[in-house]
N, CA, C and O atoms as CSV, one atom per row, in Angstrom:
chain,resi,resn,atom,element,x,y,z
A,1,MET,N,N,0.836,-1.199,-0.001
A,1,MET,CA,C,0.000,0.000,0.000
A,1,MET,C,C,0.875,1.255,0.001
A,1,MET,O,O,2.010,1.238,-0.476
A,2,TYR,N,N,0.323,2.345,0.546
A,2,TYR,CA,C,1.025,3.621,0.547
A,2,TYR,C,C,2.293,3.578,1.380
A,2,TYR,O,O,3.264,4.268,1.069
A,3,SER,N,N,2.294,2.780,2.430
A,3,SER,CA,C,3.467,2.710,3.295
A,3,SER,C,C,4.668,2.105,2.581
A,3,SER,O,O,5.794,2.219,3.067
A,4,ASP,N,N,4.449,1.463,1.438
A,4,ASP,CA,C,5.550,0.868,0.674
A,4,ASP,C,C,6.232,1.859,-0.263
A,4,ASP,O,O,7.190,1.497,-0.946
A,5,ILE,N,N,5.760,3.095,-0.310
A,5,ILE,CA,C,6.392,4.117,-1.147
A,5,ILE,C,C,7.808,4.337,-0.640
A,5,ILE,O,O,8.036,4.471,0.562
A,6,LEU,N,N,8.761,4.374,-1.572
A,6,LEU,CA,C,10.163,4.552,-1.197
A,6,LEU,C,C,10.633,5.964,-1.522
A,6,LEU,O,O,10.266,6.536,-2.549
A,7,PHE,N,N,11.458,6.519,-0.625
A,7,PHE,CA,C,12.064,7.830,-0.825
A,7,PHE,C,C,13.563,7.672,-0.948
A,7,PHE,O,O,14.177,6.861,-0.256
A,8,LYS,N,N,14.141,8.455,-1.836
A,8,LYS,CA,C,15.590,8.452,-1.986
A,8,LYS,C,C,16.184,9.246,-0.828
A,8,LYS,O,O,15.828,10.406,-0.622
A,9,LYS,N,N,17.092,8.622,-0.068
A,9,LYS,CA,C,17.679,9.264,1.104
A,9,LYS,C,C,18.863,10.152,0.758
A,9,LYS,O,O,19.024,11.237,1.316
A,10,ASP,N,N,19.682,9.686,-0.160
A,10,ASP,CA,C,20.916,10.411,-0.452
A,10,ASP,C,C,21.356,10.130,-1.882
A,10,ASP,O,O,20.695,9.387,-2.607
A,11,ASN,N,N,22.456,10.717,-2.279
A,11,ASN,CA,C,22.966,10.544,-3.642
A,11,ASN,C,C,23.613,9.183,-3.869
A,11,ASN,O,O,23.913,8.834,-5.010
A,12,ARG,N,N,23.833,8.421,-2.829
A,12,ARG,CA,C,24.473,7.106,-2.960
A,12,ARG,C,C,23.462,6.003,-3.245
A,12,ARG,O,O,23.828,4.828,-3.281
A,13,GLY,N,N,22.206,6.359,-3.445
A,13,GLY,CA,C,21.196,5.360,-3.782
A,13,GLY,C,C,20.452,4.789,-2.592
A,13,GLY,O,O,19.674,3.848,-2.748
A,14,GLY,N,N,20.671,5.331,-1.412
A,14,GLY,CA,C,19.948,4.849,-0.237
A,14,GLY,C,C,18.481,5.242,-0.295
A,14,GLY,O,O,18.148,6.350,-0.716
A,15,VAL,N,N,17.606,4.341,0.125
A,15,VAL,CA,C,16.171,4.616,0.138
A,15,VAL,C,C,15.582,4.257,1.491
A,15,VAL,O,O,16.150,3.463,2.240
A,16,GLU,N,N,14.445,4.846,1.790
A,16,GLU,CA,C,13.706,4.461,2.992
A,16,GLU,C,C,12.216,4.513,2.694
A,16,GLU,O,O,11.767,5.257,1.822
A,17,LYS,N,N,11.464,3.717,3.425
A,17,LYS,CA,C,10.014,3.661,3.238
A,17,LYS,C,C,9.365,4.913,3.814
A,17,LYS,O,O,9.943,5.598,4.658
A,18,LEU,N,N,8.151,5.201,3.342
A,18,LEU,CA,C,7.418,6.381,3.784
A,18,LEU,C,C,7.259,6.401,5.302
A,18,LEU,O,O,7.422,7.447,5.930
A,19,GLY,N,N,6.943,5.258,5.887
A,19,GLY,CA,C,6.781,5.181,7.334
A,19,GLY,C,C,8.045,5.569,8.082
A,19,GLY,O,O,7.991,6.271,9.092
A,20,GLU,N,N,9.186,5.106,7.578
A,20,GLU,CA,C,10.463,5.462,8.195
A,20,GLU,C,C,10.742,6.953,8.018
A,20,GLU,O,O,11.210,7.627,8.936
A,21,PHE,N,N,10.446,7.449,6.825
A,21,PHE,CA,C,10.683,8.859,6.517
A,21,PHE,C,C,9.875,9.765,7.447
A,21,PHE,O,O,10.388,10.772,7.937
A,22,LEU,N,N,8.608,9.405,7.690
A,22,LEU,CA,C,7.731,10.219,8.539
A,22,LEU,C,C,7.791,9.833,10.010
A,22,LEU,O,O,7.322,10.576,10.872
A,23,GLY,N,N,8.366,8.676,10.295
A,23,GLY,CA,C,8.429,8.205,11.671
A,23,GLY,C,C,7.087,7.742,12.207
A,23,GLY,O,O,6.803,7.895,13.395
A,24,LEU,N,N,6.254,7.173,11.328
A,24,LEU,CA,C,4.920,6.709,11.715
A,24,LEU,C,C,4.745,5.244,11.345
A,24,LEU,O,O,5.387,4.768,10.408
A,25,PRO,N,N,3.881,4.512,12.068
A,25,PRO,CA,C,3.626,3.106,11.731
A,25,PRO,C,C,2.961,2.966,10.357
A,25,PRO,O,O,2.170,3.820,9.958
A,26,ASP,N,N,3.283,1.895,9.641
A,26,ASP,CA,C,2.733,1.650,8.307
A,26,ASP,C,C,1.207,1.635,8.302
A,26,ASP,O,O,0.590,2.191,7.393
A,27,GLU,N,N,0.587,1.004,9.305
A,27,GLU,CA,C,-0.875,0.900,9.344
A,27,GLU,C,C,-1.523,2.282,9.412
A,27,GLU,O,O,-2.564,2.519,8.799
A,28,TYR,N,N,-0.903,3.184,10.156
A,28,TYR,CA,C,-1.425,4.538,10.312
A,28,TYR,C,C,-1.371,5.290,8.980
A,28,TYR,O,O,-2.333,5.957,8.600
A,29,ILE,N,N,-0.261,5.180,8.286
A,29,ILE,CA,C,-0.095,5.849,6.990
A,29,ILE,C,C,-1.096,5.312,5.981
A,29,ILE,O,O,-1.736,6.089,5.272
A,30,ASP,N,N,-1.241,3.991,5.906
A,30,ASP,CA,C,-2.179,3.397,4.952
A,30,ASP,C,C,-3.613,3.838,5.227
A,30,ASP,O,O,-4.369,4.118,4.296
A,31,LYS,N,N,-3.987,3.901,6.503
A,31,LYS,CA,C,-5.348,4.303,6.865
A,31,LYS,C,C,-5.615,5.757,6.471
A,31,LYS,O,O,-6.676,6.070,5.932
A,32,ILE,N,N,-4.669,6.631,6.735
A,32,ILE,CA,C,-4.849,8.052,6.418
A,32,ILE,C,C,-4.904,8.276,4.913
A,32,ILE,O,O,-5.818,8.935,4.418
A,33,LEU,N,N,-3.941,7.736,4.186
A,33,LEU,CA,C,-3.842,8.022,2.756
A,33,LEU,C,C,-4.890,7.303,1.921
A,33,LEU,O,O,-5.114,7.685,0.772
A,34,SER,N,N,-5.535,6.282,2.454
A,34,SER,CA,C,-6.572,5.600,1.680
A,34,SER,C,C,-7.969,6.152,1.971
A,34,SER,O,O,-8.946,5.680,1.390
A,35,SER,N,N,-8.079,7.138,2.857
A,35,SER,CA,C,-9.388,7.722,3.149
A,35,SER,C,C,-9.806,8.654,2.017
A,35,SER,O,O,-8.957,9.131,1.264
A,36,ASP,N,N,-11.117,8.921,1.888
A,36,ASP,CA,C,-11.639,9.818,0.857
A,36,ASP,C,C,-11.017,11.200,0.931
A,36,ASP,O,O,-10.858,11.878,-0.085
A,37,ARG,N,N,-10.672,11.605,2.123
A,37,ARG,CA,C,-10.127,12.951,2.298
A,37,ARG,C,C,-8.836,13.135,1.508
A,37,ARG,O,O,-8.534,14.244,1.066
A,38,PHE,N,N,-8.076,12.067,1.329
A,38,PHE,CA,C,-6.803,12.170,0.636
A,38,PHE,C,C,-6.853,11.627,-0.782
A,38,PHE,O,O,-5.994,11.974,-1.593
A,39,THR,N,N,-7.822,10.794,-1.107
A,39,THR,CA,C,-7.890,10.254,-2.459
A,39,THR,C,C,-8.814,11.066,-3.351
A,39,THR,O,O,-8.811,10.891,-4.569
A,40,GLY,N,N,-9.590,11.936,-2.768
A,40,GLY,CA,C,-10.507,12.761,-3.546
A,40,GLY,C,C,-11.932,12.271,-3.391
A,40,GLY,O,O,-12.176,11.080,-3.192
A,41,SER,N,N,-12.856,13.186,-3.482
A,41,SER,CA,C,-14.264,12.851,-3.342
A,41,SER,C,C,-15.079,13.877,-4.122
A,41,SER,O,O,-14.795,15.074,-4.083
A,42,MET,N,N,-16.087,13.396,-4.824
A,42,MET,CA,C,-16.905,14.275,-5.658
A,42,MET,C,C,-18.370,14.073,-5.292
A,42,MET,O,O,-18.813,12.946,-5.072
A,43,ASN,N,N,-19.114,15.165,-5.229
A,43,ASN,CA,C,-20.514,15.126,-4.851
A,43,ASN,C,C,-21.349,15.795,-5.945
A,43,ASN,O,O,-20.975,16.849,-6.461
A,44,LEU,N,N,-22.479,15.180,-6.294
A,44,LEU,CA,C,-23.403,15.787,-7.253
A,44,LEU,C,C,-24.256,16.815,-6.522
A,44,LEU,O,O,-24.975,16.468,-5.585
A,45,VAL,N,N,-24.184,18.073,-6.941
A,45,VAL,CA,C,-24.968,19.137,-6.324
A,45,VAL,C,C,-26.341,19.207,-6.978
A,45,VAL,O,O,-27.362,19.227,-6.289
A,46,SER,N,N,-26.367,19.243,-8.308
A,46,SER,CA,C,-27.641,19.274,-9.034
A,46,SER,C,C,-27.401,18.992,-10.512
A,46,SER,O,O,-26.263,18.942,-10.980
A,47,THR,N,N,-28.500,18.809,-11.229
A,47,THR,CA,C,-28.413,18.682,-12.684
A,47,THR,C,C,-28.818,20.011,-13.302
A,47,THR,O,O,-29.525,20.808,-12.686
A,48,ILE,N,N,-28.358,20.236,-14.527
A,48,ILE,CA,C,-28.717,21.436,-15.286
A,48,ILE,C,C,-29.523,20.964,-16.482
A,48,ILE,O,O,-29.034,20.169,-17.284
A,49,ASP,N,N,-30.745,21.440,-16.611
A,49,ASP,CA,C,-31.568,21.073,-17.766
A,49,ASP,C,C,-32.303,22.317,-18.249
A,49,ASP,O,O,-33.530,22.396,-18.190
A,50,GLU,N,N,-31.530,23.280,-18.724
A,50,GLU,CA,C,-32.075,24.525,-19.258
A,50,GLU,C,C,-31.941,24.495,-20.773
A,50,GLU,O,O,-31.162,23.711,-21.315
A,51,GLU,N,N,-32.686,25.334,-21.446
A,51,GLU,CA,C,-32.588,25.432,-22.904
A,51,GLU,C,C,-31.157,25.806,-23.289
A,51,GLU,O,O,-30.665,26.866,-22.901
A,52,GLY,N,N,-30.497,24.948,-24.041
A,52,GLY,CA,C,-29.140,25.211,-24.506
A,52,GLY,C,C,-28.043,24.885,-23.520
A,52,GLY,O,O,-26.869,25.017,-23.864
A,53,LEU,N,N,-28.373,24.461,-22.298
A,53,LEU,CA,C,-27.356,24.137,-21.298
A,53,LEU,C,C,-27.819,22.937,-20.488
A,53,LEU,O,O,-28.804,23.008,-19.754
A,54,LYS,N,N,-27.093,21.835,-20.631
A,54,LYS,CA,C,-27.472,20.602,-19.946
A,54,LYS,C,C,-26.226,19.968,-19.341
A,54,LYS,O,O,-25.151,20.002,-19.939
A,55,GLY,N,N,-26.374,19.394,-18.159
A,55,GLY,CA,C,-25.229,18.757,-17.521
A,55,GLY,C,C,-25.401,18.624,-16.024
A,55,GLY,O,O,-26.509,18.437,-15.521
A,56,PHE,N,N,-24.285,18.724,-15.320
A,56,PHE,CA,C,-24.258,18.478,-13.880
A,56,PHE,C,C,-23.427,19.547,-13.185
A,56,PHE,O,O,-22.460,20.063,-13.745
A,57,ILE,N,N,-23.816,19.871,-11.960
A,57,ILE,CA,C,-22.972,20.696,-11.105
A,57,ILE,C,C,-22.407,19.757,-10.048
A,57,ILE,O,O,-23.152,19.105,-9.317
A,58,VAL,N,N,-21.082,19.697,-9.977
A,58,VAL,CA,C,-20.418,18.823,-9.018
A,58,VAL,C,C,-19.552,19.653,-8.083
A,58,VAL,O,O,-19.157,20.777,-8.395
A,59,GLU,N,N,-19.272,19.063,-6.928
A,59,GLU,CA,C,-18.451,19.715,-5.914
A,59,GLU,C,C,-17.308,18.783,-5.555
A,59,GLU,O,O,-17.511,17.580,-5.388
A,60,ASN,N,N,-16.110,19.331,-5.437
A,60,ASN,CA,C,-14.952,18.554,-4.997
A,60,ASN,C,C,-14.941,18.565,-3.474
A,60,ASN,O,O,-14.656,19.594,-2.861
A,61,ARG,N,N,-15.250,17.420,-2.859
A,61,ARG,CA,C,-15.330,17.332,-1.401
A,61,ARG,C,C,-14.065,16.778,-0.782
A,61,ARG,O,O,-13.987,16.632,0.438
A,62,GLY,N,N,-13.070,16.467,-1.601
A,62,GLY,CA,C,-11.813,15.938,-1.086
A,62,GLY,C,C,-10.783,17.031,-0.882
A,62,GLY,O,O,-11.107,18.218,-0.920
A,63,SER,N,N,-9.537,16.625,-0.666
A,63,SER,CA,C,-8.470,17.599,-0.460
A,63,SER,C,C,-7.524,17.675,-1.649
A,63,SER,O,O,-6.556,18.434,-1.616
A,64,LEU,N,N,-7.788,16.903,-2.698
A,64,LEU,CA,C,-6.944,16.917,-3.887
A,64,LEU,C,C,-7.675,17.575,-5.050
A,64,LEU,O,O,-8.886,17.400,-5.187
A,65,PRO,N,N,-6.964,18.332,-5.898
A,65,PRO,CA,C,-7.599,18.876,-7.103
A,65,PRO,C,C,-8.030,17.746,-8.039
A,65,PRO,O,O,-7.348,16.725,-8.132
A,66,LEU,N,N,-9.148,17.923,-8.725
A,66,LEU,CA,C,-9.642,16.924,-9.671
A,66,LEU,C,C,-9.566,17.488,-11.084
A,66,LEU,O,O,-9.766,18.683,-11.299
A,67,SER,N,N,-9.275,16.613,-12.045
A,67,SER,CA,C,-9.190,17.036,-13.447
A,67,SER,C,C,-9.501,15.854,-14.349
A,67,SER,O,O,-9.705,14.738,-13.869
A,68,GLY,N,N,-9.539,16.094,-15.647
A,68,GLY,CA,C,-9.768,15.020,-16.611
A,68,GLY,C,C,-11.140,14.395,-16.487
A,68,GLY,O,O,-11.255,13.173,-16.389
A,69,PHE,N,N,-12.184,15.211,-16.490
A,69,PHE,CA,C,-13.540,14.717,-16.283
A,69,PHE,C,C,-14.051,13.960,-17.502
A,69,PHE,O,O,-13.914,14.416,-18.637
A,70,GLY,N,N,-14.640,12.802,-17.249
A,70,GLY,CA,C,-15.248,12.002,-18.299
A,70,GLY,C,C,-16.602,11.507,-17.850
A,70,GLY,O,O,-16.936,11.563,-16.667
A,71,ILE,N,N,-17.377,11.023,-18.799
A,71,ILE,CA,C,-18.722,10.538,-18.493
A,71,ILE,C,C,-18.956,9.238,-19.242
A,71,ILE,O,O,-18.490,9.061,-20.367
A,72,GLU,N,N,-19.681,8.334,-18.603
A,72,GLU,CA,C,-20.028,7.059,-19.238
A,72,GLU,C,C,-21.520,6.823,-19.081
A,72,GLU,O,O,-22.057,6.874,-17.974
A,73,VAL,N,N,-22.186,6.564,-20.204
A,73,VAL,CA,C,-23.619,6.271,-20.216
A,73,VAL,C,C,-23.803,4.941,-20.929
A,73,VAL,O,O,-23.417,4.801,-22.089
A,74,ASN,N,N,-24.390,3.965,-20.245
A,74,ASN,CA,C,-24.614,2.637,-20.836
A,74,ASN,C,C,-23.355,2.061,-21.479
A,74,ASN,O,O,-23.411,1.502,-22.574
A,75,GLY,N,N,-22.227,2.198,-20.796
A,75,GLY,CA,C,-20.979,1.633,-21.298
A,75,GLY,C,C,-20.283,2.442,-22.366
A,75,GLY,O,O,-19.195,2.064,-22.799
A,76,ILE,N,N,-20.866,3.540,-22.807
A,76,ILE,CA,C,-20.237,4.395,-23.812
A,76,ILE,C,C,-19.681,5.622,-23.098
A,76,ILE,O,O,-20.417,6.358,-22.440
A,77,GLY,N,N,-18.383,5.830,-23.233
A,77,GLY,CA,C,-17.748,6.926,-22.522
A,77,GLY,C,C,-17.202,7.994,-23.437
A,77,GLY,O,O,-16.875,7.735,-24.595
A,78,GLN,N,N,-17.105,9.199,-22.905
A,78,GLN,CA,C,-16.485,10.309,-23.623
A,78,GLN,C,C,-16.144,11.399,-22.625
A,78,GLN,O,O,-16.582,11.363,-21.476
A,79,GLU,N,N,-15.358,12.369,-23.073
A,79,GLU,CA,C,-15.052,13.508,-22.226
A,79,GLU,C,C,-16.242,14.461,-22.243
A,79,GLU,O,O,-17.071,14.425,-23.152
A,80,PHE,N,N,-16.309,15.309,-21.228
A,80,PHE,CA,C,-17.383,16.294,-21.188
A,80,PHE,C,C,-17.194,17.327,-22.282
A,80,PHE,O,O,-16.070,17.693,-22.626
A,81,TYR,N,N,-18.304,17.787,-22.818
A,81,TYR,CA,C,-18.314,18.845,-23.830
A,81,TYR,C,C,-17.641,20.099,-23.268
A,81,TYR,O,O,-16.849,20.745,-23.954
A,82,ALA,N,N,-17.955,20.433,-22.039
A,82,ALA,CA,C,-17.315,21.549,-21.343
A,82,ALA,C,C,-17.150,21.172,-19.880
A,82,ALA,O,O,-18.102,20.758,-19.220
A,83,ALA,N,N,-15.928,21.321,-19.383
A,83,ALA,CA,C,-15.616,20.997,-17.990
A,83,ALA,C,C,-14.415,21.844,-17.577
A,83,ALA,O,O,-13.653,22.291,-18.435
A,84,PRO,N,N,-14.236,22.069,-16.282
A,84,PRO,CA,C,-13.064,22.839,-15.852
A,84,PRO,C,C,-11.787,22.036,-16.082
A,84,PRO,O,O,-11.801,20.805,-16.060
A,85,ASP,N,N,-10.680,22.750,-16.304
A,85,ASP,CA,C,-9.391,22.064,-16.395
A,85,ASP,C,C,-9.069,21.403,-15.064
A,85,ASP,O,O,-8.612,20.261,-15.018
A,86,VAL,N,N,-9.313,22.139,-13.979
A,86,VAL,CA,C,-9.048,21.635,-12.630
A,86,VAL,C,C,-10.166,22.113,-11.714
A,86,VAL,O,O,-10.568,23.276,-11.761
A,87,LEU,N,N,-10.663,21.205,-10.884
A,87,LEU,CA,C,-11.664,21.555,-9.872
A,87,LEU,C,C,-10.972,21.473,-8.514
A,87,LEU,O,O,-10.652,20.385,-8.035
A,88,LEU,N,N,-10.744,22.632,-7.900
A,88,LEU,CA,C,-10.008,22.695,-6.644
A,88,LEU,C,C,-10.856,22.193,-5.481
A,88,LEU,O,O,-12.085,22.229,-5.551
A,89,PRO,N,N,-10.209,21.723,-4.407
A,89,PRO,CA,C,-10.953,21.251,-3.238
A,89,PRO,C,C,-11.907,22.317,-2.710
A,89,PRO,O,O,-11.540,23.485,-2.581
A,90,GLY,N,N,-13.128,21.902,-2.408
A,90,GLY,CA,C,-14.137,22.803,-1.862
A,90,GLY,C,C,-14.881,23.629,-2.888
A,90,GLY,O,O,-15.791,24.376,-2.529
A,91,SER,N,N,-14.521,23.515,-4.159
A,91,SER,CA,C,-15.189,24.327,-5.175
A,91,SER,C,C,-16.188,23.509,-5.981
A,91,SER,O,O,-16.163,22.278,-5.981
A,92,ARG,N,N,-17.073,24.237,-6.672
A,92,ARG,CA,C,-18.100,23.621,-7.523
A,92,ARG,C,C,-17.907,24.078,-8.959
A,92,ARG,O,O,-17.352,25.147,-9.216
A,93,SER,N,N,-18.370,23.258,-9.889
A,93,SER,CA,C,-18.313,23.646,-11.292
A,93,SER,C,C,-19.349,22.874,-12.085
A,93,SER,O,O,-19.847,21.835,-11.651
A,94,ALA,N,N,-19.663,23.411,-13.264
A,94,ALA,CA,C,-20.606,22.755,-14.169
A,94,ALA,C,C,-19.852,21.842,-15.122
A,94,ALA,O,O,-18.795,22.203,-15.640
A,95,LEU,N,N,-20.403,20.659,-15.348
A,95,LEU,CA,C,-19.918,19.726,-16.356
A,95,LEU,C,C,-21.017,19.668,-17.409
A,95,LEU,O,O,-22.081,19.098,-17.168
A,96,VAL,N,N,-20.766,20.252,-18.564
A,96,VAL,CA,C,-21.797,20.431,-19.585
A,96,VAL,C,C,-21.671,19.368,-20.666
A,96,VAL,O,O,-20.567,19.038,-21.099
A,97,VAL,N,N,-22.821,18.828,-21.102
A,97,VAL,CA,C,-22.850,17.831,-22.175
A,97,VAL,C,C,-23.654,18.380,-23.350
A,97,VAL,O,O,-24.430,19.323,-23.200
A,98,ASP,N,N,-23.455,17.775,-24.521
A,98,ASP,CA,C,-24.245,18.204,-25.678
A,98,ASP,C,C,-25.640,17.578,-25.605
A,98,ASP,O,O,-25.869,16.659,-24.819
A,99,ASN,N,N,-26.564,18.073,-26.419
A,99,ASN,CA,C,-27.960,17.622,-26.376
A,99,ASN,C,C,-28.106,16.140,-26.694
A,99,ASN,O,O,-28.938,15.459,-26.094
A,100,PHE,N,N,-27.302,15.627,-27.637
A,100,PHE,CA,C,-27.376,14.216,-28.005
A,100,PHE,C,C,-27.052,13.328,-26.803
A,100,PHE,O,O,-27.773,12.372,-26.516
A,101,LEU,N,N,-25.958,13.652,-26.103
A,101,LEU,CA,C,-25.587,12.856,-24.933
A,101,LEU,C,C,-26.609,13.030,-23.812
A,101,LEU,O,O,-26.912,12.072,-23.101
A,102,TRP,N,N,-27.142,14.238,-23.647
A,102,TRP,CA,C,-28.137,14.462,-22.599
A,102,TRP,C,C,-29.371,13.590,-22.821
A,102,TRP,O,O,-29.930,13.047,-21.868
A,103,ASP,N,N,-29.796,13.456,-24.081
A,103,ASP,CA,C,-30.933,12.580,-24.386
A,103,ASP,C,C,-30.638,11.144,-23.962
A,103,ASP,O,O,-31.516,10.464,-23.431
A,104,ARG,N,N,-29.422,10.683,-24.190
A,104,ARG,CA,C,-29.027,9.330,-23.758
A,104,ARG,C,C,-29.041,9.215,-22.234
A,104,ARG,O,O,-29.457,8.197,-21.682
A,105,ILE,N,N,-28.580,10.275,-21.562
A,105,ILE,CA,C,-28.548,10.277,-20.097
A,105,ILE,C,C,-29.965,10.194,-19.547
A,105,ILE,O,O,-30.231,9.418,-18.629
A,106,VAL,N,N,-30.874,10.989,-20.103
A,106,VAL,CA,C,-32.264,10.996,-19.636
A,106,VAL,C,C,-32.903,9.627,-19.856
A,106,VAL,O,O,-33.614,9.125,-18.985
A,107,ARG,N,N,-32.651,9.024,-21.016
A,107,ARG,CA,C,-33.215,7.690,-21.289
A,107,ARG,C,C,-32.633,6.637,-20.348
A,107,ARG,O,O,-33.351,5.754,-19.878
A,108,SER,N,N,-31.350,6.729,-20.078
A,108,SER,CA,C,-30.685,5.744,-19.226
A,108,SER,C,C,-31.052,5.944,-17.757
A,108,SER,O,O,-31.320,4.983,-17.036
A,109,GLY,N,N,-31.060,7.207,-17.324
A,109,GLY,CA,C,-31.338,7.497,-15.921
A,109,GLY,C,C,-30.163,7.242,-14.997
A,109,GLY,O,O,-30.283,7.401,-13.782
A,110,ARG,N,N,-29.016,6.844,-15.562
A,110,ARG,CA,C,-27.855,6.529,-14.727
A,110,ARG,C,C,-26.586,6.827,-15.511
A,110,ARG,O,O,-26.416,6.351,-16.634
A,111,VAL,N,N,-25.693,7.616,-14.915
A,111,VAL,CA,C,-24.419,7.926,-15.556
A,111,VAL,C,C,-23.286,7.772,-14.547
A,111,VAL,O,O,-23.491,7.821,-13.334
A,112,ARG,N,N,-22.106,7.585,-15.081
A,112,ARG,CA,C,-20.905,7.498,-14.248
A,112,ARG,C,C,-19.987,8.648,-14.643
A,112,ARG,O,O,-19.580,8.754,-15.800
A,113,ILE,N,N,-19.664,9.503,-13.690
A,113,ILE,CA,C,-18.755,10.622,-13.915
A,113,ILE,C,C,-17.420,10.248,-13.284
A,113,ILE,O,O,-17.371,9.837,-12.124
A,114,THR,N,N,-16.337,10.391,-14.046
A,114,THR,CA,C,-15.018,9.992,-13.554
A,114,THR,C,C,-14.019,11.136,-13.709
A,114,THR,O,O,-14.258,12.095,-14.443
A,115,THR,N,N,-12.895,11.015,-13.002
A,115,THR,CA,C,-11.779,11.948,-13.171
A,115,THR,C,C,-10.524,11.138,-13.451
A,115,THR,O,O,-10.494,9.925,-13.242
A,116,SER,N,N,-9.496,11.817,-13.923
A,116,SER,CA,C,-8.248,11.112,-14.207
A,116,SER,C,C,-7.551,10.661,-12.926
A,116,SER,O,O,-6.613,9.867,-12.989
A,117,GLN,N,N,-7.988,11.149,-11.767
A,117,GLN,CA,C,-7.430,10.703,-10.490
A,117,GLN,C,C,-8.099,9.428,-9.985
A,117,GLN,O,O,-7.728,8.913,-8.930
A,118,GLY,N,N,-9.075,8.917,-10.720
A,118,GLY,CA,C,-9.755,7.689,-10.318
A,118,GLY,C,C,-10.966,7.907,-9.438
A,118,GLY,O,O,-11.556,6.942,-8.952
A,119,VAL,N,N,-11.351,9.162,-9.221
A,119,VAL,CA,C,-12.551,9.453,-8.434
A,119,VAL,C,C,-13.756,9.266,-9.342
A,119,VAL,O,O,-13.747,9.715,-10.488
A,120,GLU,N,N,-14.792,8.606,-8.840
A,120,GLU,CA,C,-15.986,8.449,-9.665
A,120,GLU,C,C,-17.247,8.720,-8.867
A,120,GLU,O,O,-17.289,8.570,-7.646
A,121,LEU,N,N,-18.271,9.122,-9.599
A,121,LEU,CA,C,-19.563,9.467,-9.026
A,121,LEU,C,C,-20.628,8.854,-9.909
A,121,LEU,O,O,-20.620,9.059,-11.123
A,122,ILE,N,N,-21.543,8.105,-9.322
A,122,ILE,CA,C,-22.667,7.542,-10.060
A,122,ILE,C,C,-23.856,8.474,-9.847
A,122,ILE,O,O,-24.299,8.676,-8.716
A,123,ALA,N,N,-24.366,9.038,-10.932
A,123,ALA,CA,C,-25.515,9.945,-10.857
A,123,ALA,C,C,-26.730,9.236,-11.429
A,123,ALA,O,O,-26.661,8.651,-12.510
A,124,THR,N,N,-27.842,9.285,-10.705
A,124,THR,CA,C,-29.074,8.653,-11.179
A,124,THR,C,C,-30.189,9.684,-11.225
A,124,THR,O,O,-30.143,10.706,-10.541
A,125,GLY,N,N,-31.184,9.397,-12.041
A,125,GLY,CA,C,-32.352,10.260,-12.117
A,125,GLY,C,C,-32.119,11.581,-12.809
A,125,GLY,O,O,-32.745,12.585,-12.470
A,126,ALA,N,N,-31.216,11.586,-13.786
A,126,ALA,CA,C,-30.922,12.839,-14.502
A,126,ALA,C,C,-32.138,13.299,-15.276
A,126,ALA,O,O,-32.092,14.332,-15.943
């Protein structure tokens, strides 16, 4: 897990594990770094279904910036038509889709929103 991360100690090639580097037990490091707070978390605030603007408003509830937003509907995936380059922790943004994809989302009723950091959100009832 995370406690197995190695750090270079010196120019002679010496390395030490993250736990040794921080002076903490491996179990403690793994528990902290595997929590949502450190891996990222995304929350659906609402959907947007206005004339000419359709999509989702999401909030980054984790402590890491999120980027590379994608969407999957019925196994077919693509990037968002419009999305922020980076969604900072604690901020909200709109993820906009084109009308064709929105029609698929409405028919399906279930979508998967992902980021390049591996954070995902399942949205239902669009």
